LOMARSE-861408 format. One line per 5 residues: number of its first residue (from 0); for each residue x, y, z of C-alpha. Coordinates in nm, 3 decimals, always signed. Example, Ala and Ser with C-alpha at 12.3 -4.5 7.8 and 13.67 -1.06 7.14 Angstrom:
REM residues 2
0> +1.230:-0.450:+0.780; +1.367:-0.106:+0.714
***
This chain:
REM residues 175
0> +10.389:-3.602:+24.285; +10.087:-3.786:+24.166; +9.752:-3.620:+24.155; +9.433:-3.745:+24.314; +9.309:-3.898:+23.993
5> +9.613:-4.121:+23.943; +9.656:-4.463:+24.091; +9.995:-4.616:+24.157; +10.244:-4.716:+24.419; +10.211:-4.571:+24.767
10> +10.391:-4.244:+24.830; +10.675:-4.213:+25.078; +10.423:-4.088:+25.335; +10.215:-4.402:+25.296; +10.526:-4.620:+25.317
15> +10.615:-4.430:+25.634; +10.268:-4.508:+25.772; +10.319:-4.877:+25.698; +10.666:-4.865:+25.856; +10.515:-4.705:+26.168
20> +10.257:-4.985:+26.178; +10.526:-5.250:+26.150; +10.731:-5.074:+26.420; +10.421:-5.078:+26.640; +10.383:-5.451:+26.573
25> +10.743:-5.511:+26.681; +10.679:-5.314:+27.001; +10.407:-5.564:+27.095; +10.674:-5.832:+27.148; +10.893:-5.628:+27.384
30> +10.843:-5.565:+27.758; +10.606:-5.273:+27.823; +10.645:-5.237:+28.199; +10.952:-5.282:+28.414; +10.999:-5.283:+28.789
35> +11.313:-5.118:+28.921; +11.461:-4.977:+29.239; +11.748:-4.743:+29.323; +11.840:-4.971:+29.615; +12.103:-5.234:+29.523
40> +11.951:-5.484:+29.766; +11.605:-5.458:+29.615; +11.752:-5.458:+29.263; +11.927:-5.787:+29.351; +11.596:-5.933:+29.473
45> +11.424:-5.820:+29.153; +11.701:-5.987:+28.949; +11.627:-6.319:+29.122; +11.255:-6.307:+29.042; +11.116:-6.466:+28.725
50> +11.126:-6.232:+28.426; +10.746:-6.222:+28.398; +10.725:-6.077:+28.750; +10.973:-5.796:+28.681; +10.872:-5.699:+28.329
55> +10.527:-5.723:+28.177; +10.429:-5.768:+27.818; +10.173:-5.549:+27.648; +9.917:-5.828:+27.681; +9.951:-5.828:+28.061
60> +9.901:-5.452:+28.073; +9.589:-5.240:+28.030; +9.378:-5.162:+27.724; +9.573:-4.838:+27.686; +9.888:-5.041:+27.629
65> +9.786:-5.282:+27.354; +9.524:-5.070:+27.174; +9.752:-4.794:+27.032; +10.002:-5.026:+26.857; +9.723:-5.237:+26.708
70> +9.545:-4.923:+26.585; +9.866:-4.789:+26.428; +9.930:-5.127:+26.264; +9.577:-5.142:+26.121; +9.576:-4.786:+25.989
75> +9.929:-4.828:+25.850; +9.823:-5.131:+25.648; +9.503:-4.956:+25.533; +9.695:-4.649:+25.420; +9.954:-4.855:+25.231
80> +9.686:-5.064:+25.058; +9.424:-4.799:+24.986; +9.631:-4.480:+24.992; +9.648:-4.444:+24.614; +9.285:-4.529:+24.547
85> +9.135:-4.197:+24.435; +8.798:-4.251:+24.602; +8.969:-4.341:+24.931; +9.190:-4.032:+24.921; +8.906:-3.796:+24.839
90> +8.676:-3.986:+25.076; +8.893:-3.895:+25.372; +9.146:-4.175:+25.427; +9.425:-3.926:+25.512; +9.196:-3.758:+25.764
95> +9.095:-4.094:+25.911; +9.465:-4.174:+25.942; +9.526:-3.846:+26.124; +9.236:-3.910:+26.363; +9.350:-4.268:+26.431
100> +9.705:-4.152:+26.504; +9.570:-3.883:+26.738; +9.350:-4.135:+26.920; +9.647:-4.371:+26.951; +9.860:-4.091:+27.097
105> +9.593:-4.000:+27.354; +9.543:-4.367:+27.447; +9.917:-4.419:+27.481; +9.947:-4.110:+27.701; +9.664:-4.240:+27.921
110> +9.838:-4.576:+27.940; +10.155:-4.403:+28.053; +9.969:-4.204:+28.317; +9.784:-4.513:+28.440; +10.085:-4.745:+28.421
115> +10.056:-4.842:+28.788; +9.692:-4.950:+28.753; +9.788:-5.276:+28.586; +9.876:-5.394:+28.937; +9.619:-5.447:+29.213
120> +9.589:-5.192:+29.493; +9.766:-5.426:+29.735; +10.049:-5.489:+29.491; +10.091:-5.116:+29.426; +10.105:-5.047:+29.800
125> +10.359:-5.325:+29.854; +10.576:-5.205:+29.565; +10.564:-4.844:+29.685; +10.644:-4.944:+30.044; +10.944:-5.149:+29.935
130> +11.079:-4.871:+29.712; +11.008:-5.040:+29.381; +10.912:-4.809:+29.097; +10.696:-4.905:+28.802; +10.840:-4.776:+28.478
135> +10.807:-4.805:+28.104; +10.985:-5.080:+27.918; +11.142:-5.064:+27.572; +10.818:-5.173:+27.403; +10.634:-4.870:+27.536
140> +10.904:-4.636:+27.404; +10.907:-4.809:+27.066; +10.526:-4.791:+27.056; +10.545:-4.418:+27.128; +10.797:-4.373:+26.846
145> +10.565:-4.561:+26.608; +10.267:-4.345:+26.706; +10.465:-4.024:+26.661; +10.601:-4.132:+26.321; +10.250:-4.221:+26.209
150> +10.113:-3.891:+26.337; +10.376:-3.685:+26.154; +10.326:-3.883:+25.832; +9.947:-3.841:+25.862; +9.980:-3.464:+25.906
155> +10.204:-3.446:+25.599; +9.962:-3.662:+25.400; +9.663:-3.446:+25.494; +9.858:-3.141:+25.381; +9.950:-3.319:+25.056
160> +9.591:-3.422:+24.979; +9.482:-3.067:+25.048; +9.739:-2.936:+24.800; +9.638:-3.204:+24.548; +9.273:-3.108:+24.571
165> +9.353:-2.742:+24.505; +9.537:-2.810:+24.180; +9.340:-2.730:+23.868; +9.201:-3.042:+23.710; +9.232:-3.123:+23.346
170> +8.901:-3.112:+23.167; +8.775:-3.453:+23.073; +8.720:-3.473:+22.699; +8.529:-3.744:+22.522; +8.669:-3.903:+22.213
***
């Protein structure tokens, strides 16, 4: 393990943060909301509708859908680029990463709870009356996985920087 004073390649935790950010970026291109129904007749009607009416992208959803993946992408890139800079590590970059991952998790949870609010009140009433449920698409699940990976890596990195800061430092001698 490298100490705080050394500069080098990102650690596996920082690579994991970047991977989580890239996974979050991929999730932005998948459907985030899907309409479905247990009734075969309604499912057949949904199959005949245009794809954009049955599944919604992250950009057609709420703020709580597109914000978490973009935040995870941004912090993942920042951690990979600046993670080995001693002043960034001691200045709190791992803690900032942990806070950003926590904020992304809370925002994603709110987005999941408010998933129906991306439709108007009339549309929600019509969908509920016809037995159509509004559910999460694969992009939302992939975004959740990216946030959780980033959160775990951030916790491990905060623990690592704490251990690094407790190691005895070599005295600096002048030549």
